[in-house]
C-alpha positions, 0 to 999 in steps of 0.5 A: 500500500503506497502512502497515497493509498494509505491516506485514501483508506484512512479518509474512507474510514471516517464514515464509520464514525466513533463507536465506544466499546472494546469488542471491535478493537479486541477482534481486530487486535486478536487477528493481528496477534495481540501486539499490545500484550507484549508492550508496557504502557503509561496510559493518559486520560483527561479532558485537558492537558493530556497531550502536554503531559504525554509530551513531558513524560515521553521526553523524560523517559527518552532522556532517561535512555528508553526507547519510547513510543508515543500515540496521540491525537488529534495532530497539528500538521501531519497524520503520521504525528499520531505514531512516534518513536523517540519523537520521530514520526512513522516513515511513510513506507512503514505506515502503508505496510502496517495499515495494509496488515490492519486493513486485511484484518478489518476485511476479515472481520467484515467477511465474518459479519462483524462491524468494520473497525472505526478510524481510531480503532484502526489507528490504535491497532496500527500503533501497537504493531509499529511500537512492537516492531520497533521494540519500544521499552515503553509506550506513552498512550493517550486515550482518545475519548474518555477512557473506560470504553476507549479503544486504547483501554484494550491494554492490560499491561499498564505500568502507570495510569495518569489522569490529567484535568477532568472537566465537562466535555463530550457529555453526549458520550461520557455523561452529564455530570463531572462524576460520570465523566471522571468515572470514564477517565478513571476507567484506564486504571488496571489492577494494582497499577500506579495511578497519578492524578492532578488535583481535581474538583471535589466531585472528580477527585472523589470518584478517582480515589474510589476507583483507585481503592477498588482496583488496589492502586497506589494513588499519587496526587500532583498538587500544583499548589506545592509548586514554589518560586513559580516564574512565568514567561512566554519563552521559559517558565521555572518552578520548584516542586518537592525535592526538585529546585528550579525546574524549567519548561519552555512551554508557555501558558500558566496551566503548563506548570500544572501539567509539568507537576503531573509529569514529575509525579508520573516520573516518580511513579515510574521510578518506583515501578522499575524505570530508572529516571535520574534527576538529570533526565527529569530536568532535561526532559522537562526543558526539552519538551515541545508540544505544538499548538498549546499557547505557542508563539509561531510568528512575530510582527505582529506576535502570533499565538496559537492555542487548542482551546476547544472546550469550556475548561480550556477556554478558561485557562486560555483566558487566564493566560491572556490576562496574565501575558497580554493585559495591556495589548491590542488583541485580535482573535482568529477563531475556528471551532467545531460544531459539536463543542459548547462554542457559546461558552468558549465565546463568552469566556474569551471575547471580552479581551479582544478588540477585533475577532475574525471567524473561520471555518476549520477546513477539511473537517466535517464537524466544523462550525461555519465561520458565518454561524460562528460570527453570528454567535460571537456578535451576541457578545462582541460587536467587532466581528469579521468572517474570513473565507479562508485561513489565508484571508484570516491572516491577511485581515489580522495583519491589516488590523495589527498594522501600525500597532506595536503592541498587537497580538493575534491569538488563533484558537479553537479546534486543533484541526486548523492550527497546523495549516495556519502555522504553515501560513504564518511561517511562510509569511515570515520566511518571505518577509525575511527574504525581502530584507535580505536575511535569508538569501 
């Protein structure tokens, strides 16, 4: 299967939608020899922050000398970002080869009268094959939706289960209360594995504690209030936690300190589980961690920042960072949101800080909310709204609005699905501008 054929097949899988439950992924992986049973996992669930925590933990493990698989979604620019070993994406040829194996197993299932696996189930099975062939020492695995009935929860060999911030999202699937959603997230716990959770709201924390006791798990709580000497910044942030003094991270956003503290506790849990992680590896792993699309500066003049705030809790964290870093700046938003999100809440939380708002339709996504419909919703809270017909046009409009304003900042946020393409546009713009000044010739 060529890479083009592979991507055409992936595209065709979208029609199978999202189907919670483990029966289909079990059938699929059984036909592939159950590769997941021969691997060890750090399994991460949560509503917000799980991707950043995955990046921290996997980089720390890599700095400790381990071969580390990463499985994550969604991705920013390349579909193959879902499957990484030591930070490197799966090669195109290998992607096609593994996908062909999974497709053959899926065809066999259909011939036996079973449902065709979903896109996420196919991806998950492919990742197991890839990581096993690469002889990964450990795989850091991000749950897709929830935890308990998520396809990734097929695994049995979890060394450490990590639960990032739990809040209201995907209520139609996960439940209408924080307790119900927390129960889904806590579903990644396996008997007697180690569990690490960040500090949660009381309702969620109660459920996580109960589930840890039920499964005989040792539970560690990463309490960000115990982080001392915190110094925030866009380029670098510093904090002390426990016995570790002056740890540094390069991911921006106040909430990244919370994610980093969770990663430190996860590293401690892994240390007592047989994975040797020195203080040097932990420090370097935190500092070297990159995670595109999370309060990330991608360009200057004007300053461009992107953030994947896609639900109420993430919008609150984005608003907090905006107030902290850019309180005296002229803010211009580029907003693109999916229709199945609580976009009214996201709008209400974020728009008070903006002078001008540009709305776009996230391209290539069947779940996208139209830019015109989003603009109508924004106008309920803010009068200065412009609809852009494309991402390119949104950047051009933002630059015009920022012209002559030395303190202007453009913040693009909402769905991760359009931020990768937007980043490419900004980088191309900056490259042309540098060329025109003779600095990149």
